[in-house]
C-alpha positions in Angstrom: 53.6 13.2 28.0 54.1 11.4 24.5 56.4 10.4 21.9 56.1 10.7 18.3 53.6 8.5 16.4 55.0 5.4 14.8 53.5 2.5 12.8 52.7 -0.6 14.5 51.5 -4.2 12.8 48.2 -4.5 14.3 49.2 -8.2 15.5 51.4 -6.6 17.9 48.4 -4.4 19.6 46.4 -5.8 22.4 43.9 -3.6 24.1 44.7 -2.5 27.8 42.7 -3.2 30.6 42.4 0.5 31.9 40.7 1.3 28.8 37.6 3.3 30.6 35.0 2.1 27.4 33.6 -1.2 28.9 30.4 -1.2 26.8 29.7 -1.9 23.1 26.9 -1.7 20.8 26.8 -4.4 17.7 25.2 -1.8 15.1 28.0 0.9 16.1 31.0 -1.5 16.3 29.5 -2.9 12.3 29.4 1.1 11.4 33.1 1.6 12.5 34.3 -1.4 10.7 32.8 -0.4 7.6 34.3 3.1 7.9 37.9 1.6 8.8 37.1 -0.7 5.8 36.1 2.3 3.5 38.5 4.9 4.4 41.1 3.6 6.8 42.0 4.3 10.3 41.6 8.4 10.4 42.3 9.0 13.9 45.5 6.9 15.5 45.6 4.8 18.7 46.9 5.9 21.9 49.2 2.8 23.7 52.0 2.0 26.1 54.9 -0.2 25.6 54.6 -3.8 26.7 57.6 -4.8 28.8 59.8 -7.3 27.8 58.1 -7.5 24.4 59.9 -5.3 22.3 57.6 -3.9 19.2 54.4 -4.4 21.2 52.0 -2.3 22.8 49.2 -2.2 25.2 46.2 0.2 23.6 44.7 2.6 26.5 42.5 4.8 24.3 40.8 3.4 20.5 40.3 -0.4 21.8 37.3 -0.4 19.8 38.9 0.9 16.5 41.7 -2.0 17.4 38.8 -4.6 17.8 37.7 -3.5 14.5 40.9 -4.0 12.7 41.5 -7.2 13.9 37.8 -8.6 12.8 38.9 -6.9 9.0 42.1 -9.0 9.1 40.4 -12.2 10.2 37.7 -11.7 7.3 40.8 -11.1 5.2 39.5 -7.5 4.4 42.6 -5.9 5.3 45.8 -7.9 4.9 47.5 -9.9 8.0 50.8 -7.2 8.3 48.0 -4.2 8.1 50.0 -1.6 10.4 48.6 0.9 12.2 49.4 4.7 13.7 50.1 4.7 17.4 50.9 7.5 19.9 53.1 6.3 22.2 52.7 7.5 25.8 56.1 8.0 27.9 54.5 7.6 31.4 52.5 4.1 31.7 50.3 5.6 34.6 48.9 8.0 32.0 47.0 5.6 30.1 43.8 5.8 32.2 43.6 9.7 32.0 44.1 9.7 28.4 41.5 7.1 27.6 39.1 9.1 29.7 39.6 12.3 28.0 39.7 10.9 24.4 36.2 9.6 25.3 34.4 12.2 27.4 35.5 14.9 25.2 33.9 13.7 22.0 30.7 15.7 20.5 28.0 14.2 18.8 27.1 15.3 15.0 23.8 16.9 15.0 21.4 15.7 12.7 21.5 18.9 10.5 25.3 18.3 10.1 24.7 14.7 8.9 22.0 16.3 6.2 24.5 18.6 5.0 27.0 16.3 4.9 25.4 13.5 3.2 24.1 16.2 0.6 27.5 17.4 -0.4 28.9 14.0 -0.6 26.2 13.1 -3.6 26.0 16.9 -4.7 29.3 17.9 -4.8 31.5 14.1 -5.2 28.6 12.7 -6.7 28.4 9.6 -4.4 25.4 7.3 -4.6 23.1 6.4 -1.3 24.2 3.2 -1.6 27.8 3.8 -1.8 27.6 6.1 1.1 25.5 3.6 3.5 28.1 0.7 2.3 31.1 2.8 3.0 29.7 4.1 6.5 28.1 0.9 7.7 24.4 2.5 8.2 21.3 1.8 6.2 20.6 3.3 3.1 17.4 4.2 4.4 18.9 6.4 6.8 20.9 8.4 4.5 17.8 9.0 2.4 15.8 10.1 5.0 18.5 12.7 6.0 18.7 13.8 2.3 15.0 14.5 2.6 15.4 16.3 6.0 18.2 18.3 4.1 15.3 19.5 1.6 13.3 21.0 4.2 11.9 24.9 4.0 14.8 26.7 5.0 13.3 28.3 8.1 12.7 24.8 9.4 15.8 23.6 8.7 17.7 26.5 10.1 15.5 25.7 13.0 16.7 22.1 13.3 20.5 23.4 12.6 20.0 25.9 15.8 18.4 22.9 18.1 15.3 25.0 18.4 13.5 21.8 17.5 13.8 18.2 17.4 14.3 15.6 14.9 10.9 14.2 15.5 9.3 17.7 14.5 11.6 18.0 11.5 10.5 14.6 10.4 7.0 15.3 10.7 7.4 18.7 8.5 9.4 16.1 6.0 6.1 14.2 5.2 5.6 16.5 2.4 7.7 17.5 0.0 6.0 20.5 -0.7 8.1 23.3 0.9 5.2 26.0 0.6 3.0 23.8 2.7 5.7 23.6 5.2 6.3 26.9 5.5 3.0 27.9 6.0 2.1 25.3 8.7 5.4 26.8 10.3 4.5 29.9 10.6 0.9 29.2 11.9 2.2 26.9 14.5 5.4 28.5 15.5 3.9 30.5 18.3 1.2 28.2 19.4 1.4 25.6 21.9 1.4 23.0 19.0 4.5 24.0 17.7 6.4 20.9 19.1 3.4 18.8 18.6 4.5 15.9 16.0 0.6 14.7 15.6 -0.6 18.5 14.9 1.8 19.3 12.6 0.8 16.4 10.3 -2.7 16.8 10.8 -2.3 20.5 9.8 -0.4 19.4 6.7 -2.9 17.3 5.7 -5.7 19.7 6.1 -3.3 22.8 3.9 -5.4 25.3 2.5 -4.2 27.6 -0.5 -3.9 31.2 -0.4 -5.3 32.7 -3.5 -2.0 34.1 -4.4 -0.2 30.7 -4.6 1.7 29.8 -7.6 -0.7 27.0 -8.3 -4.0 28.9 -7.9 -2.3 31.7 -10.2 -1.8 29.1 -12.9 -5.1 27.4 -12.3 -7.4 30.6 -12.1 -10.2 30.9 -9.6 -13.2 30.4 -12.4 -11.6 26.9 -13.0 -11.5 26.4 -9.4 -15.0 27.0 -8.6 -16.0 25.3 -11.9 -14.5 22.1 -10.8 -16.2 22.1 -7.6 -13.5 23.7 -5.7 -14.8 25.8 -2.5 -13.5 29.2 -1.1 -13.4 29.7 2.6 -15.5 32.4 3.7 -13.4 35.9 4.1 -13.9 38.2 7.2 -14.7 41.8 6.6 -11.1 42.8 7.2 -9.7 40.4 4.6 -8.7 41.0 0.8 -9.3 38.6 -2.4 -5.6 37.9 -2.0 -6.3 36.4 1.4 -8.7 34.1 1.0 -8.3 30.3 1.1 -8.9 27.4 -1.3 -10.4 24.7 0.9 -10.1 21.4 -1.6 -6.4 21.2 -2.2 -6.9 18.1 -4.2 -9.0 19.8 -6.9 -6.2 22.6 -7.2 -3.3 19.9 -7.2 -5.3 18.0 -10.2 -5.9 21.3 -12.1 -2.6 22.8 -11.8 -0.8 19.1 -12.9 -3.5 18.9 -15.6 -2.4 22.3 -16.8 1.0 22.7 -16.3 1.0 19.0 -17.9 -0.3 20.7 -21.0 1.8 23.3 -21.2 5.0 21.3 -20.7 4.8 19.5 -23.8 4.3 23.3 -25.5 8.0 24.2 -23.5 9.6 20.8 -24.4 8.7 21.4 -28.2 10.0 25.2 -27.9 13.2 24.1 -26.0 14.0 20.9 -28.2 14.3 18.8 -25.1 13.8 14.9 -24.9 12.0 14.4 -22.1 10.3 16.5 -19.3 8.6 16.2 -16.1 6.6 18.7 -14.1 6.9 19.8 -10.4 3.6 22.3 -9.8 6.1 24.5 -7.2 8.8 26.5 -7.5 11.7 24.3 -6.3 12.3 20.7 -7.5 12.3 18.1 -4.6 15.6 17.1 -3.8 14.4 13.4 -3.6 13.3 13.8 -7.3 16.8 14.2 -9.0 19.1 13.2 -6.3 20.0 10.1 -8.8 20.5 11.9 -11.7 23.4 13.2 -13.4 23.2 17.0 -14.3 23.7 18.1 -17.7 26.9 20.5 -18.1 27.4 22.3 -21.2 30.9 24.1 -22.8 31.4 27.6 -22.3 32.4 29.1 -25.9 36.1 29.9 -26.3 37.5 33.4 -26.2 37.5 35.6 -29.1 40.8 37.2 -30.1 39.6 40.6 -28.6 38.7 38.8 -25.3 42.3 37.2 -24.9 44.0 40.5 -25.6 42.0 42.1 -23.1 42.6 39.3 -20.5 46.2 39.7 -20.8 46.2 43.5 -20.3 44.0 43.0 -17.4 46.0 40.7 -15.7 49.3 42.4 -16.4 47.6 45.6 -15.1 46.6 43.8 -11.8 49.9 42.6 -11.4 51.5 45.7 -11.5 49.1 47.0 -9.0 49.8 44.1 -6.5 53.4 44.4 -7.2 53.2 47.9 -6.0 51.1 47.2 -3.1 53.7 44.8 -1.5 56.1 47.9 -1.0 56.5 48.8 2.5 54.6 52.0 3.6 52.8 52.0 0.1 49.2 53.3 0.7 46.8 53.3 -2.0 44.6 55.9 -3.1 40.9 55.4 -3.1 40.5 55.8 -7.1 43.5 53.1 -7.3 41.2 50.6 -5.1 38.1 51.3 -7.1 40.3 50.3 -10.3 41.7 47.3 -9.1 38.0 46.2 -7.7 36.6 47.0 -11.5 39.6 45.4 -13.2 38.8 41.8 -11.2 35.1 42.0 -11.8 36.0 42.7 -15.9 38.4 39.8 -15.9 35.9 37.5 -13.9 33.1 38.3 -16.4 35.8 36.9 -18.9 36.5 33.9 -17.9 33.5 32.9 -16.1 31.0 32.4 -19.3 27.9 30.9 -19.2 27.9 27.7 -20.8 26.6 26.4 -23.7 24.3 23.1 -24.3 24.3 22.3 -28.0 21.0 21.1 -29.6 21.8 17.3 -29.8 22.4 17.7 -26.3 19.3 18.8 -25.5 17.3 16.6 -27.6 18.1 13.7 -25.4 18.1 15.7 -22.1 15.8 15.4 -19.2 13.9 18.8 -17.8 12.2 20.1 -15.2 8.9 22.5 -15.5 8.3 24.3 -12.4 6.5 27.3 -11.4 7.3 30.7 -11.1 6.0 32.9 -8.1 3.6 34.4 -10.4 2.1 30.9 -11.6 3.9 30.9 -14.8 5.3 27.5 -16.0 9.0 27.6 -17.3 11.9 25.2 -17.6 14.1 24.8 -14.6 17.8 26.1 -15.6 19.2 22.9 -14.5 19.1 19.9 -17.3 19.9 16.2 -16.6 21.0 13.5 -18.5 17.8 11.1 -19.3 18.1 8.4 -17.1 16.7 5.8 -20.0 17.8 6.5 -23.5 15.3 7.1 -25.9 13.9 4.7 -28.5 14.7 5.0 -32.2 12.3 7.4 -33.5 11.0 5.1 -36.6 10.5 7.7 -38.8 9.2 6.8 -42.6 11.8 7.3 -45.6 11.2 10.0 -48.1 10.3 7.7 -51.0 6.8 7.4 -50.1 3.8 9.5 -51.3 4.4 13.5 -51.8 2.3 16.2 -51.5 0.4 17.3 -48.5 -1.2 14.1 -47.2 2.4 12.8 -46.9 3.8 15.9 -45.2 0.9 15.2 -42.8 1.7 11.6 -42.1 5.4 12.9 -41.8 4.7 15.4 -39.1 2.5 13.0 -37.3 5.3 10.1 -37.0 7.7 13.1 -35.8 5.1 13.7 -33.2 4.7 10.2 -32.2 8.6 9.6 -31.8 8.3 12.6 -29.3 5.1 11.5 -27.4 6.2 7.8 -27.5 6.6 8.4 -23.3 3.7 10.5 -21.9 4.6 12.9 -19.5 4.0 11.5 -16.0 4.1 13.6 -13.0 5.1 12.3 -9.7 1.5 12.7 -8.3 0.6 10.5 -11.2 3.2 8.0 -10.5 2.1 8.1 -6.6 -1.3 7.5 -7.4 -0.7 4.4 -9.4 1.6 2.8 -6.9 -1.1 3.7 -4.5 -4.1 1.5 -6.6 -1.5 -0.8 -7.5 -0.8 -1.6 -4.1 -4.6 -1.3 -2.7 -5.2 -4.3 -5.2 -2.4 -6.2 -3.6 -3.4 -5.8 -0.4 -6.9 -7.2 -1.1 -5.0 -10.4 -2.6 -3.3 -10.5 0.5 -5.9 -10.2 2.9 -8.1 -12.9 1.0 -5.8 -15.5 0.9 -5.0 -16.0 5.1 -2.1 -18.9 4.3 -0.3 -16.5 2.4 -0.6 -13.8 4.7 0.6 -16.0 7.5 3.6 -17.0 5.8 4.4 -13.7 4.9 3.5 -12.2 8.2 6.1 -14.8 9.5 8.8 -14.0 7.0 8.7 -10.2 7.6 9.0 -10.5 11.4 12.1 -13.4 11.1 13.9 -11.4 8.6 13.6 -8.1 10.5 14.7 -9.9 13.9 17.6 -11.6 11.8 19.4 -9.1 9.9 21.4 -6.2 11.1 19.8 -3.9 7.9 16.6 -4.5 6.5 15.4 -1.6 4.7 14.4 -3.2 1.5 11.2 -4.5 3.1 8.3 -2.6 2.3 6.2 -3.2 5.4 6.0 -2.4 8.8 4.7 -5.4 10.6 2.9 -3.8 13.5 -0.4 -3.8 11.9 -0.2 0.2 11.7 -1.3 2.0 8.4 1.4 3.7 6.7 1.4 7.1 6.1 -0.4 7.5 2.4 1.6 9.2 -0.6 -1.4 11.3 -1.3 -3.6 12.0 1.8 -6.7 13.4 -0.2 -6.6 11.0 -3.0 -9.4 8.1 -2.2 -10.0 6.2 -5.5 -13.3 4.5 -6.2 -11.7 1.5 -7.7 -12.7 -2.7 -7.7 -10.1 -3.4 -5.2 -11.2 -0.2 -2.9 -14.7 -1.7 -3.1 -13.9 -5.2 -2.3 -11.4 -4.1 0.8 -14.4 -2.0 2.3 -16.6 -5.1 2.1 -13.7 -7.6 3.6 -13.6 -4.9 6.5 -17.2 -4.8 7.2 -17.6 -8.6 8.0 -14.7 -9.0 10.4 -15.8 -10.3 13.8 -15.6 -7.4 16.0 -17.3 -9.2 19.1 -14.3 -9.1 21.1 -13.9 -5.1 21.1 -16.6 -4.7 23.5 -14.7 -5.9 26.3 -12.9 -3.0 28.4 -10.2 -5.0 30.0 -7.3 -6.0 27.7 -6.9 -9.8 28.8 -10.8 -10.2 28.3 -10.6 -8.6 25.2 -7.7 -10.9 24.4 -9.6 -14.0 25.5 -12.4 -13.2 23.6 -10.3 -12.7 20.3 -9.4 -16.4 20.9 -12.3 -17.8 21.3 -13.5 -16.7 17.9 -13.8 -19.5 15.3 -10.5 -20.2 13.4 -11.6 -18.8 10.3 -12.6 -15.3 12.0 -9.1 -14.8 13.4 -7.6 -15.9 10.3 -9.2 -13.1 8.5 -8.0 -10.9 11.1 -4.4 -12.1 10.3 -5.0 -11.2 6.4 -6.6 -7.9 7.3 -3.4 -6.8 9.9 -1.0 -7.9 7.9 -2.4 -6.6 4.4 -3.1 -3.1 5.6 0.9 -2.6 6.6 2.1 -2.6 3.1 3.6 0.4 1.8 2.7 2.3 -1.9 6.2 2.2 -3.4 6.3 3.9 -6.9 7.7 1.8 -9.7 11.4 1.9 -9.9 12.2 2.2 -6.4 14.2 -1.0 -4.9 11.2 -1.7 -2.6 8.9 -2.2 -5.1 10.3 -5.3 -6.7 9.3 -7.4 -3.7 5.6 -6.1 -3.9 5.8 -7.2 -7.8 6.9 -10.5 -6.7 4.2 -11.0 -4.3 2.1 -10.1 -6.8 3.2 -12.6 -9.5 2.9 -15.4 -6.9 -0.8 -14.6 -5.8 -1.3 -14.4 -9.8 -3.1 -11.0 -9.4 -4.9 -10.6 -12.8 -4.6 -6.7 -12.8 -6.3 -5.9 -15.9 -9.4 -7.9 -14.7 -9.5 -5.7 -11.4 -8.3 -2.4 -12.6 -9.1 -0.4 -15.8 -7.4 2.7 -16.3 -10.3 5.9 -16.2 -10.1 9.9 -17.0 -10.1 9.9 -13.2 -7.3 7.8 -12.4 -4.8 7.9 -15.3 -5.6 9.6 -18.7 -6.7 13.1 -17.1 -3.3 13.5 -15.7 -1.6 12.9 -19.2 -1.1 15.5 -22.2 -3.0 15.3 -25.3 0.1 13.9 -27.4 0.5 11.3 -24.7 -2.9 10.0 -24.7 -2.7 10.0 -28.7 0.6 7.7 -28.3 -1.1 5.3 -26.3 -3.9 5.0 -29.3 -1.4 4.6 -31.6 0.3 1.9 -29.6 -2.8 -0.7 -29.6 -4.4 0.8 -32.7 -1.8 1.8 -35.0 -1.4 5.3 -36.4 -5.2 5.1 -38.1 -6.4 5.0 -34.7 -4.5 7.9 -33.6 -5.4 10.1 -36.5 -9.0 9.0 -36.1 -9.2 10.8 -32.4 -6.4 13.6 -33.2 -9.1 16.2 -33.5 -10.7 15.7 -30.0 -10.2 18.1 -27.3 -8.1 17.0 -24.2 -11.5 16.6 -22.2 -13.4 14.5 -24.8 -10.3 12.6 -25.5 -9.6 11.5 -22.1 -13.2 10.2 -21.8 -12.9 8.5 -25.2 -9.8 6.7 -23.8 -11.3 5.8 -20.7 -14.3 4.1 -23.0 -12.1 2.3 -25.2 -9.9 1.1 -22.5 -12.5 -0.2 -20.5 -14.4 -2.2 -23.6 -17.3 0.1 -23.7 -16.5 1.3 -27.7 -17.6 -1.0 -30.8 -14.4 -1.3 -32.6 -12.1 -3.8 -34.4 -11.9 -7.2 -32.2 -8.4 -7.2 -32.4 -7.6 -3.5 -31.1 -10.7 -4.2 -28.2 -8.6 -7.4 -27.1 -5.2 -5.2 -27.3 -7.2 -2.3 -25.2 -8.4 -4.6 -22.6 -5.3 -6.1 -21.4 -3.4 -2.8 -21.7 -1.7 -1.5 -18.7 0.8 1.4 -17.6 4.0 -0.2 -16.6 3.6 1.1 -12.9 0.8 -1.1 -12.6 2.2 -4.1 -13.8 3.4 -7.0 -11.1 6.6 -7.4 -13.5 6.8 -10.5 -15.6 8.4 -13.7 -13.6 11.9 -14.4 -14.3 12.7 -17.5 -16.1 12.1 -20.6 -13.7 10.7 -18.6 -10.7 7.7 -20.2 -9.1 4.2 -18.5 -9.1 2.5 -20.3 -5.9 3.2 -20.5 -2.4 4.3 -23.5 -1.3 1.7 -26.2 -0.6 3.1 -27.5 2.8 4.0 -24.0 4.6 1.2 -23.9 6.5 1.4 -27.5 7.9 5.2 -26.4 8.8 4.1 -23.8 10.6 1.3 -25.9 12.6 3.8 -28.4 13.5 6.2 -25.4 14.9 3.3 -24.4 16.9 2.6 -27.7 18.2 6.3 -28.1 19.1 6.6 -24.6 21.0 3.6 -26.2 23.3 1.0 -23.5 22.3 -2.9 -23.9 23.6 -5.4 -26.2 21.7 -7.1 -23.1 20.2 -3.8 -21.6 18.7 -3.1 -25.1 17.3 -6.3 -25.3 15.7 -5.9 -21.6 14.0 -2.6 -22.6 12.6 -3.8 -25.8 11.0 -6.8 -24.0 9.6 -4.7 -21.2 8.1 
């Protein structure tokens, strides 16, 4: 039915009218175009010769691929003489059947296969999510989402792979990176009517309680949990102590992170690592390390004895394999055992454990995780720290001698090590939530700014094929909270409560949608403008610092001129309790020098956190210059980064009038026009 495949210039190829695929999809076409640009044409086209036009062919199967190649040639991505493989049909009448067979027999990859494929590209081949997205013409957000699904608890991922649950169910479980929590909810719901109910799964994840045998519970201890106000669910007559449930998960989470952070510092010093991060679980979430480069050591060279033994084993194995090639040879049982033992011994000699030297460790990033018994331990895989350590700035040895000098030198060494406090993922997410909460209050309080912002987000989403850099969902729905159990009592939170309570809700009492709409339009301009600011502000995502979307939130904060230090000061609850003692002392030294650090170095961790709250809140009588620095100090994660050179810090003065003119031109009603002008 076919002739051998040949290479033909793309300019000599046209689509055949017998091609059975008539519809197309712009997004799919863009993905195909990117794939061909990145990987070349993987599958050949199928065509028939054009009569009286030697060397020209009509393509009966592969029309979309041909269109993509033509577009790439027009853009200059591919050369004009680009050649593609074409499988030539011997009979032109077979074209329609071949086209149908090629499109009909295609099987779409499952989400689980996507997850594993993307994960392997990153873990095995060292690709980045941005590179994968570009080469396949898809959104980076899609790739990141698939990677998160790849980190699901094993029984849930197995169910997704076996097509026992839908993709939406898997996404619901992936809203938390805690695989222990995922597994517990999976086991409790798998036999119930709600097993496929996405809302029920999310609700169960948020209301999860810990068992007394959970590694976090074992780390903290029952007495510490109870003393901190934690509650234990009443057990029935048939339950054991191990079956009891610890209800206040946020208390246990905070206690576990605080205790683990304190012990992590000791583990860092013992192991000689440059930096450690903590994970209150047995596994590191994949998204935590996917952008980090693993640190690989070097195996020690073989000794002369090992080299000699290796040669002996290889020679004996070669003799056995040569003997086995003889026809009719049947090895005895002891010979097979001998062969297996030799292979095992050879493997042990060759595949030796790699060694990481102390210099590599001193700049490495490690993770402290929890064992099943609640014991903190350094994870076996180390990583290259993403940011190089600062110069230690140790004092020269020509200073005063004696015990005082030794004490200061030791303190300075500690300062070099503790310059960057150990910050857990939970603390980074807490800071992101509080920072975004502060931004939301300012957006909601400036309706003209909110109107410009909302309009931009809407038109930007509609005008772009991919817009995963936008940290907002302009359907006015509240995004899922990074930390469902964390509700800080900050100045911004209190202002938001007052703003929400002041909204005019009189129009909500009408039962019919048209009546509610008419009543809403009849509200005064300032009342409707307040609703606009409220609706847009509540859609903003809390994005931890360092992610791509955070740059836009920082830009908005700069344009609004938010004075973060006037609205937010670090407290024991919202910041210092989550740091180690050396980390807090490093901050004291940052604003007051070594003398201030030494002044507080004898305090216990709890007292030190309380002292830090008072110092950075301006409630301590201290030298004026130190107090001035303390009152303006902020962690980098709470700053709306410094503006770039020449960047405008205020919103355009005439933007609201431009929008009013647009509304007038569109022929809006009188109420809509006055609203736009008032905003």
